[in-house]
FIKOLMAR-393079 format. One record per residue (C-alpha): x, y, z. Coordinates in pm, whole numbers, padded with zeros to 5 digits, always signed. Last residue first. Example, Ala and Ser with C-alpha at 12.3 -4.5 7.8 and 13.67 -1.06 7.14 Angstrom:
<rs>
+01367-00106+00714
+01230-00450+00780
</rs>
This chain:
<rs>
+02768-03566+04581
+02566-03483+04239
+02420-03853+04276
+02297-03761+04603
+02136-03427+04480
+01991-03622+04172
+01832-03864+04412
+01697-03613+04669
+01535-03423+04381
+01358-03715+04245
+01217-03809+04564
+01111-03473+04595
+00934-03489+04268
+00806-03826+04341
+00675-03742+04666
+00458-03457+04541
+00353-03571+04242
+00242-03864+04469
+00014-03630+04679
+00093-03813+05015
-00104-03557+05199
+00138-03498+05450
+00366-03479+05168
+00153-03214+05010
+00198-03049+05311
+00546-03044+05319
+00547-02916+04978
+00341-02640+04999
+00466-02537+05322
+00822-02493+05194
+00705-02342+04858
+00515-02095+05065
+00809-02000+05306
+01060-01945+05046
+00908-01736+04787
+00700-01571+05090
+01052-01427+05274
+01119-01260+04917
+00742-01087+04951
+00837-00985+05264
+01164-00877+05187
+01030-00650+04877
+00718-00537+05032
+00903-00401+05338
+00675-00422+05652
+00726-00781+05739
+00482-00896+06010
+00195-00848+05709
+00315-01148+05520
+00314-01392+05795
-00032-01479+05780
-00170-01466+05382
+00175-01679+05358
+00035-01951+05594
-00313-01907+05437
-00152-01991+05099
+00064-02269+05206
-00254-02432+05337
-00487-02364+05041
-00228-02520+04816
-00134-02811+04986
-00519-02884+04959
-00524-02806+04606
-00258-03028+04548
-00456-03332+04692
-00756-03200+04475
-00538-03243+04183
-00440-03614+04220
-00820-03698+04333
-00922-03545+03986
-00666-03721+03787
-00788-04031+03940
-01155-04007+03886
-01056-03864+03546
-00877-04140+03417
-00757-04073+03069
-00917-04250+02772
-00821-03984+02483
-01107-03887+02284
-01442-03918+02349
-01467-04097+02686
-01183-03984+02882
-01222-03627+02766
-01560-03549+02866
-01538-03548+03254
-01215-03322+03291
-01386-03136+03006
-01707-03055+03217
-01487-02997+03531
-01285-02710+03315
-01579-02541+03179
-01739-02488+03525
-01412-02398+03688
-01406-02124+03412
-01753-01983+03497
-01698-01977+03910
-01348-01808+03875
-01458-01555+03628
-01778-01456+03836
-01580-01414+04114
-01347-01179+03930
-01653-00973+03818
-01779-00922+04167
-01443-00855+04293
-01459-00611+04063
-01802-00458+04228
-01949-00667+04511
-02277-00561+04507
-02377-00429+04147
-02141-00693+04007
-02265-01002+04195
-02567-01086+03988
-02485-00980+03665
-02125-01148+03665
-02303-01469+03803
-02501-01478+03490
-02245-01377+03250
-01986-01609+03383
-02227-01909+03423
-02328-01849+03054
-01949-01852+02988
-01908-02168+03154
-02175-02346+02953
-02025-02221+02619
-01691-02341+02730
-01831-02677+02770
-02037-02707+02457
-01739-02581+02246
-01510-02863+02409
-01778-03107+02356
-01801-02990+01962
-01555-03214+01822
-01413-03257+01460
-01108-03493+01377
-00770-03337+01386
-00704-03624+01635
-00513-03345+01870
-00850-03143+01925
-00961-03278+02251
-00607-03376+02364
-00555-02975+02371
-00860-02857+02524
-00762-03038+02840
-00451-02793+02909
-00572-02488+02862
-00910-02526+03007
-00707-02713+03307
-00485-02450+03357
-00787-02179+03341
-00958-02393+03604
-00632-02420+03839
-00647-02058+03814
-00981-01969+03937
-00974-01909+04294
-00641-01680+04228
-00858-01450+04015
-01005-01363+04395
-00679-01294+04523
-00584-01080+04233
-00891-00881+04304
-00788-00748+04640
-00416-00718+04483
-00575-00448+04245
-00799-00278+04496
-00521-00220+04747
-00248-00124+04481
-00479+00114+04340
-00530+00299+04641
-00141+00295+04715
-00093+00498+04389
-00060+00413+04065
+00044+00751+03892
+00438+00732+03925
+00500+00407+04161
+00324+00120+04295
+00350-00133+04009
+00575-00435+04054
+00647-00419+04414
+00323-00325+04571
+00145-00541+04314
+00345-00843+04465
+00343-00708+04858
-00036-00718+04823
-00105-01031+04654
+00131-01224+04914
-00032-01518+05023
-00318-01584+04789
-00071-01519+04485
+00204-01759+04647
-00025-02032+04685
-00172-01979+04337
+00197-02055+04227
+00197-02350+04381
-00127-02446+04214
-00039-02378+03846
+00276-02564+03908
+00145-02893+04049
-00137-02862+03816
+00073-02831+03502
+00288-03168+03644
-00021-03381+03720
-00190-03252+03364
+00114-03322+03186
+00164-03647+03335
-00205-03743+03255
-00194-03644+02884
+00130-03829+02814
+00014-04147+02954
-00299-04123+02745
-00129-04026+02415
+00083-04340+02442
-00253-04551+02518
-00401-04405+02198
-00149-04436+01979
-00310-04442+01671
-00051-04292+01431
-00217-03971+01400
-00340-03975+01782
+00052-04020+01865
+00137-03720+01646
-00103-03540+01820
+00025-03603+02152
+00369-03559+02078
+00251-03223+01887
+00116-03124+02244
+00425-03211+02444
+00577-02848+02428
+00293-02672+02459
+00145-02881+02702
+00448-02803+02919
+00419-02447+02840
+00036-02446+03006
+00208-02427+03365
+00414-02115+03296
+00105-01953+03139
-00084-02069+03443
+00152-01938+03725
+00168-01598+03519
-00213-01556+03545
-00256-01374+03885
+00004-01115+03725
-00234-01029+03398
-00558-01112+03577
-00446-00813+03871
-00326-00599+03642
-00637-00602+03370
-00909-00619+03659
-00768-00300+03796
-00713-00131+03481
-01100-00213+03388
-01256-00057+03723
-01006+00257+03654
-01263+00487+03585
-01599+00413+03814
-01793+00102+03716
-02046+00060+03450
-01730-00031+03190
-01659-00302+03478
-01940-00524+03294
-01871-00480+02936
-01497-00539+03061
-01555-00896+03236
-01818-01003+02959
-01553-00922+02690
-01287-01139+02908
-01491-01408+02918
-01513-01389+02558
-01192-01517+02553
-01285-01855+02626
-01591-01831+02404
-01390-01764+02117
-01153-02036+02132
-01426-02281+02156
-01656-02139+01888
-01321-02127+01648
-01200-02479+01769
-01545-02614+01689
-01586-02404+01335
-01270-02500+01189
-01297-02908+01209
-01640-02909+01033
-01516-02631+00800
-01258-02841+00656
-00877-02807+00774
-00753-03197+00767
-01023-03316+00532
-00965-03039+00318
-00600-03103+00268
-00646-03293-00033
-00889-03135-00236
-00719-02822-00184
-00430-02925-00315
-00577-03064-00634
-00739-02724-00657
-00424-02543-00622
-00255-02774-00877
-00399-02633-01194
-00074-02434-01292
+00200-02535-01091
+00325-02305-00772
+00675-02316-00700
+00667-02499-00354
+00726-02313-00039
+01047-02406+00156
+00913-02550+00516
+01184-02646+00749
+01465-02299+00643
+01157-02068+00539
+01001-02135+00857
+01354-02111+01059
+01401-01752+00892
+01050-01624+00915
+01001-01727+01310
+01148-01351+01471
+01008-01171+01162
+00682-01248+01225
+00693-01138+01611
+00854-00812+01513
+00561-00729+01301
+00351-00798+01612
+00563-00549+01820
+00499-00287+01600
+00125-00298+01605
+00149-00353+01951
+00382-00021+02005
+00133+00177+01769
-00129+00097+02087
+00130+00185+02353
+00177+00515+02168
-00185+00581+02135
-00134+00598+02497
+00005+00965+02475
+00143+01051+02128
+00394+01295+02198
+00509+01237+02598
+00420+00853+02511
+00623+00846+02217
+00963+00721+02310
+00898+00486+02624
+00563+00336+02456
+00721+00279+02124
+01010+00084+02302
+00774-00097+02537
+00545-00204+02279
+00832-00355+02054
+00990-00502+02320
+00656-00664+02437
+00630-00832+02131
+00964-00924+02072
+00956-01133+02384
+00617-01239+02308
+00771-01449+01961
+01040-01594+02136
+00871-01924+02245
+00790-01957+01867
+01169-01946+01751
+01286-02184+02047
+01013-02476+01987
+01091-02641+01678
+00958-03008+01653
+00831-03016+01323
+00483-02991+01473
+00599-02699+01647
+00722-02497+01341
+00371-02532+01151
+00212-02424+01463
+00429-02111+01543
+00434-02034+01154
+00029-02034+01161
+00008-01832+01468
+00276-01559+01366
+00075-01532+01047
-00244-01470+01238
-00096-01261+01499
+00016-01032+01193
-00342-01014+01005
-00563-00962+01280
-00298-00780+01472
-00338-00485+01240
-00638-00381+01438
-00419-00275+01712
-00392+00071+01559
-00776+00128+01468
-00861+00004+01838
-00591+00283+01960
-00809+00542+01779
-01138+00406+01862
-01030+00401+02232
-00921+00768+02253
-01290+00842+02076
-01463+00642+02388
-01318+00853+02639
-01510+00801+02945
-01647+00463+02867
-02017+00359+02950
-02053+00146+02608
-01741-00058+02669
-01765-00339+02426
-02059-00277+02175
-01949+00093+02185
-01579-00004+02117
-01665-00214+01843
-01913+00017+01648
-01630+00291+01658
-01379+00060+01533
-01570-00052+01250
-01335+00064+00961
-01069-00054+01144
-01201-00408+01204
-01320-00408+00845
-00978-00381+00736
-00800-00617+00966
-01053-00898+00857
-01001-00840+00463
-00645-00876+00551
-00725-01181+00748
-00887-01342+00481
-00619-01276+00207
-00351-01376+00446
-00518-01722+00510
-00603-01789+00147
-00187-01773+00113
-00135-01968+00408
-00337-02257+00344
-00337-02473+00009
+00062-02381-00030
+00140-02474+00346
-00079-02805+00298
+00075-02889-00019
+00439-02855+00157
+00359-03084+00413
+00175-03352+00178
+00502-03366-00034
+00401-03417-00395
+00552-03739-00565
+00949-03623-00698
+00920-03633-01109
+00930-03963-01295
+00654-03895-01519
+00445-04137-01327
+00478-03956-01021
+00765-04029-00778
+00784-04163-00406
+01127-04186-00282
+01105-03963-00001
+00875-04193+00192
+00501-04226+00183
+00458-04326+00509
+00684-04054+00648
+00489-03783+00427
+00165-03901+00518
+00284-03904+00901
+00422-03553+00872
+00079-03437+00690
-00095-03561+00994
+00122-03380+01273
+00079-03086+01026
-00279-03099+01057
-00267-03219+01425
-00055-02862+01492
-00273-02686+01249
-00621-02662+01414
-00577-02630+01804
-00240-02425+01709
-00426-02180+01504
-00700-02167+01757
-00526-02198+02100
-00186-01954+02161
-00150-01792+01794
-00476-01701+01631
-00753-01733+01832
-00613-01666+02150
-00372-01380+02024
-00643-01248+01831
-00887-01228+02130
-00606-01050+02326
-00477-00858+02040
-00812-00685+01971
-00911-00652+02365
-00609-00437+02419
-00840-00142+02245
-01067-00155+02532
-00751-00167+02757
-00598+00118+02570
-00918+00341+02671
-00854+00218+03041
-00545+00326+03034
-00648+00666+02919
-00967+00683+03145
-00743+00609+03439
-00569+00363+03634
-00229+00484+03606
-00122+00640+03273
+00290+00671+03285
+00345+00460+03556
+00101+00204+03478
+00147+00192+03082
+00552+00149+03199
+00466-00126+03465
+00247-00334+03212
+00521-00323+02952
+00789-00411+03227
+00542-00710+03330
+00538-00795+02994
+00904-00818+02955
+00923-01040+03274
+00664-01260+03123
+00844-01295+02755
+01148-01382+02966
+01002-01616+03168
+00832-01781+02821
+01164-01755+02709
+01362-01957+02982
+01059-02210+03002
+01040-02271+02634
+01396-02347+02612
+01359-02617+02942
+01080-02743+02785
+01274-02805+02453
+01570-02927+02616
+01339-03161+02819
+01145-03264+02512
+01446-03356+02352
+01632-03531+02633
+01305-03724+02720
+01039-03563+02873
+01043-03775+03257
+01398-03750+03353
+01658-03578+03172
+01907-03763+02993
+02253-03737+03196
+02364-04058+03137
+02180-04382+03116
+01801-04421+03000
+01561-04566+03196
+01376-04854+03023
+01091-04810+02794
+00710-04717+02991
+00443-04927+02843
+00400-05071+03190
+00266-04776+03362
+00376-04405+03383
+00659-04428+03637
+00613-04642+03920
+00841-04382+04142
+00567-04272+04330
+00264-04489+04337
+00026-04432+04034
-00353-04299+04089
-00236-04015+03875
+00052-04068+03636
+00404-04077+03769
+00633-03787+03742
+00907-03684+03523
+00809-04013+03308
+01082-04246+03161
+01266-04138+02810
+01339-04352+02542
+01038-04316+02305
+01089-03947+02346
+01438-03964+02258
+01373-04173+01948
+01073-03961+01855
+01345-03651+01893
+01594-03838+01646
+01316-03898+01363
+01175-03578+01376
+01527-03416+01349
+01667-03212+01617
+01544-02922+01770
+01641-02558+01872
+01985-02580+01985
+02113-02372+02338
</rs>
């Protein structure tokens, strides 16, 4: 599968593509509104355009592959270490790459750099390739200047951060998990995983730059490489190093993430030869793109989002051994639908950022509303499966070796509670991108995330003593849903003028379909004693009930999708 075409080709294909789903509040089949171009002929995929459809398909395949390898990774750790003090120690150290991934790959770096590179690309297009200086030399390239002014400084800062984290590992473990059974083991693992502060930062920089250039395949490969590194080290060295082998695998896997993207990055963004006195001029020109006023709101938002996990593990460290592991396994599996749904927004975020840079707010609105509708449908269908078949999912994936029946029951119960917050997690990820797409400072996402975090902390302290890990998961769902509601209400009045009420009504219908489908699966699942057979049947039953209920509720997204499938089937015949 090819990676990308040129910017011009990609934009042309995007401009001539209809919507895959109608915008919220529009009748099925109406498309996104009056700005929609004529329907393409031939085999062009509806909705995203042929380029974005290929990019989304490639991202989907590689995301699923990365998620499957992530499950294999978790299965290996569960098999060799179960839900024990060793796995708890590793998961405390795992907080470092989790935080680093969110800040430096998935959210923070992307939210900062995709708009910055999109604006630089717009400036390059406006200037034209023929622009020259007074001496007759080619004029400065805004994209290469952005790289030269930011990447070296970023690497120096990240190296210093990684070194400080290694030195301060005992203090970090003491703060994150004061009641941990084996803090020395957690300190060793934390020092091994601290290298990800540097490697994830470079990975995130490469990913943002490549996505802004409409190159999506190498960034989508990074978690495949990452999990291969962890799995390989765990399988090879677990008998010698114990759980430290998994922590070493985190470091090795993070290096593979860089190598996966480096050839494409060097091909698309060859580094300029440094010129004497040019650094200060480049820094002055790129300051509006990546100044402190732009950086600070993004960092606070991302840190606040990841702090949800820190609060959970802090509270769980006071519970019996294995509580942190039950939370981790439940969360990782439950959030797979969210990860799959957000791949849509990952692919289209550069389109929104480029539209905002070009001043095309209506195009940005249509794109965001379509993304919210499609992402919501994907995550709510996954939520229904999790609600109905959590015990069967955990038994099939993890119940072997040191992970016993009691661990399965506890993890499945927590996973069902987590499912209540999946739509909130999806909306926070989807809505935060358009907030930062203009490249201008905006503090509202940080405010919304901080409010949700306070709700999580308050609910967690209130519920943990009585309900244990279920109370922690409930607090997570309440807090993240609060943030999602605030972001949905605030986006239309601040950045992209989406129709918040129409979006909320559309998602409400899909949520009703998910509740009915999840309840049907919960009732039917125990009738088949074999977990694999029951889960296979559920993968047919739950989607069928979900779409039938969506039709009954007249959900525009469901009606339009089924009409599209029926039309394609008819054309194929």
